[in-house]
N, C-alpha and C positions, 0 to 999 in steps of 0.2 A: 689126662691125668697119669696114664701109664708112662708118659715120657718123662715126668718128673719123679714119680715114685718108682724108680728103677734100682736094681742092685748096686750100681755104681754110686748113685746118690746116697743110698742108705749106708754103704761102706764108708764113704767119705765123711758122712755125718758122725758115725761112730768113732772114727779115728780122730776127728777134729774136736768134737764136743766132749769126749770122754777124757781129754788130756787136762791134767792139772794146770799146765802152763797157759792154756787158753783162758781159763777162768781167773788165773792170776793176772794175766794181761788185762782182762776186763776190769778187774778190781782196781788196778793202778790207773787205768784210763778214767774210770768214774771218779777216782780220788783226785786226779789232776784237774778234771773239769769242775769238781766241787770246790777245790781250793781256789781255782780261778774266779768262780762266781762269788764265793765268800770273800775273797780278797778284794774284788772289785767293789762289792757293797761296803766293805769295811773302809776302804780308802775314800770312797765317796762320802761316807758318813763323817769321816774325820775332816775332810776338806770343807764340807757344808756345815759342820758343827751340829748335825742332827742325824738321827737314825732314819729319817724320811728320805726315800729315793724318788726323785722326780721322774715322770714318764719319759722325758727325752733322754735322761741318763740310763734308764732301764732299756730303752730302745737301742742306745749305743752299745750297751753291754751285750745285748742279744746279737747285734750285727757283728761285733768283734768275735764273739763266740762262734757264730755261723761261718765266718770266713776262716777261722782257725780249723773248724770241723771239716770244711770243704778241703782245705789244704791237707789235712790228715787222710781224708778219703782218697785224694789223688796220690798221696804218698804210699798208702798201705795197699791199695788195690793192685798195682802191678806186682808187688811182692807176693801177693796171695795167688795170683793167677798165672804168672809167667812161667811156672814150672809144672803145671798140672799134667801136660802131655810129655814134655821133654824129660821130666822126672821119671815117669813110667818107662820111657825109652832108655834112660841111663841105668835104671834098675833092672832092665831087661824083662819087664813084666807087661810091656805094651802088646807084644805079640800074643800073650796069653789072654789079655783083655779083648783083643780083636777076634779071637776064636770063639768067644761067647755068642749067645744069641742076641746080645744088645746091638742095636743099630748104631751107626756113626753119630746120628743126631742125638740119640739118648746118651751116648758117652760124652759128647761135647757139652750138651746142656747140663747133664748131671755134674760134670766137673766144674762148670762155671757157677752153677747155683750153690754147690757145696762150698766153693772157695769164697764166695762173697757173703755167704750166710752169716759167718762170724762177724764180719764188718757191719752187717745190718743189725745183728744182735747188739753190738756196741752202740749203735745210733739209737735204737729203740730203748735200750737201757738208760740212756742219758736223757730221755724225754722228761722224767720227773724233775731233773735239774733245770732243763730248759723252761719248764712250766713255772719256775719261780718268777719269771718276768710278768706273769699275769697278776701277781700281787701288787705290782707297782704301775702297771699299765704301759702304754706305748707300743705294744704289739698285739695284734688280733689273732685269734685262733686260726683264721684262714691263712695268715702269713706263716704261722708255724707249720701248718699242714703242707703249704706250698713248698717251704724249704725242705721239709722231710721228704716229700715226693720227688723233689729235684735231686736230693742226695741218692735216692734209690735209682733214679734214671742214670745219673753219672756213674754210679758204681757198676751197673750192668754194661754201659757203653765202654768204659775203660777196662772193665774186666774182660770184655770180648776181645779187646786188643791184645791183652796178655795171653788169652787162649790161642789167638791166631798166631802170634809169634812162637808160642810154645809148640804149636803143631808144625810150623814151617821150619823151625830151627832146632837142631839136634841138641845143642848144649844149653843147659838151663841158664848159665851165667850170661851167655850172649843174648838169649831170649829176654832175660830180665833187663839187661842194659838197653835193648831195643824198645821194650815197653816203657821204661822210664824216660827214654829219649822222646818217645811219642807224647807222653804226658807232659814233658817239659816244653815241647813245641806248642801244644794246645794251650798252655798256660802262659809261661814267660815269653815264648816265641811270638805268639799271636799278639800279646800285649805290646811287645817291643815294636813289631811291624805296624800295629795300629797307630802307635804314637808317632813313628817315623812317617807314615803315610799322611797323618794329620798335619805334621809340620811341613812336609813338602807340598801338601795340597792347599796351604794357606794362600799362596800366590796364584793359584790356578783359577781361571775364570769359570764360574758355574759350580755345580755340586761335584764333590769328589766321592764316588761310591766305594773306593778301595777300602777305607777304614771299616766300612760296614761289614765286609766279608771277614775281616780279621776279628772284629768284635763278635761276630756271629759264632765263631769257633771257640771263644774264650769262656770257660765256665764261670769265672769270677765276674765277668761283665754281666752275665745274666743274673747272677745272685745279687749284684748291686742293683739291677733293675727291679728285683722283687721288692727291695726296700725303698729305692728312690726311682720311681718310674720316670721322673722328669729328666734324669740323666740320659736315659736311652732315647727320650723324645728329642733332646738337644742333638744327640748324635744323628738321629734320623733327619733332622732339618739340615745339618751340615752335609750329610751324604746325599740328600735328595731321595732317599728310599724310605717310603712310609710303611713298608711291610714290617710287622712286629718282629723285633730281634729275637725274642724268645721262641716265636713260632719258626723262624728260620733255623735256629739251632735245633729245635725239636725235630724238624724234617731232616736236616743234614746229619745229625747224630743218629737218628733212626736208620737212615740209609747206610751209614758207616757200620752200625751195629749189625744190621742184616747182612752186609757184605762180609764182615769179619766171621760171623757164624757160618755163613754159606761156604766160604773158602775153607774154613777149618774142617767142616764136615766132609767136603770133597777131598781134602788132602790128608785126612786121617788114615785112610786105608790105601795101601799101594795099589796101583792099577793092575788088574789081572792081565797076564800075558806080556808084561813088560820085561824086556831082556836088556842086560847091560853088556 
């Protein structure tokens, strides 16, 4: 508990959540989500000639909203975390922070949690809007909780990448570009490589396991599997690997998260006795 309730985390919370811009951004975000849901329902009622929304239409609305939300998570997280350490270094306050009694682990965890907390607040604040789908059916509460939990997992994993680059790279802009490049590889890059490997594997005798490993790293593929499990089962039959794709990503992403946090902690403080 002391690792999370540390002065670094409390200071970051005060600076981030007492800003008027933060709550202004939250208001516009919720307004945009509300307009999307209301517009989707209105257009559907106009096309169907009735105010009734069918369960399959409600399910489609929830799926589209979930993919848009995941895209926003992957777009916003690098911007929130890529400058947490390099920004302190550029403001020449990192050395002062390192002279405190806080351990390197407490500083890294505090910076990570405080940076992604605002994004998690946005997601939790949008839950009432998400819950509108329960009025029309098509989505179970378990699926909603699963999607929400997956968002939290992705936020911390990609947030750890931003903290890692921010620790290793001195310039915030370079750190941010590196973090966005990593996020782009895990999304568009893995999707492109998966499609290419599937095309080249059509003429290969036997199963082709290469697309499985690219799909394993793609967050959108796992989110699709939450709504359409059959899609991942078809991929498993094509690749010959029966291990659940979501479990493979859970293991691989957890290892990447642990490695990123470990390296960030080790590289935060300069080694004693090092001479240039």
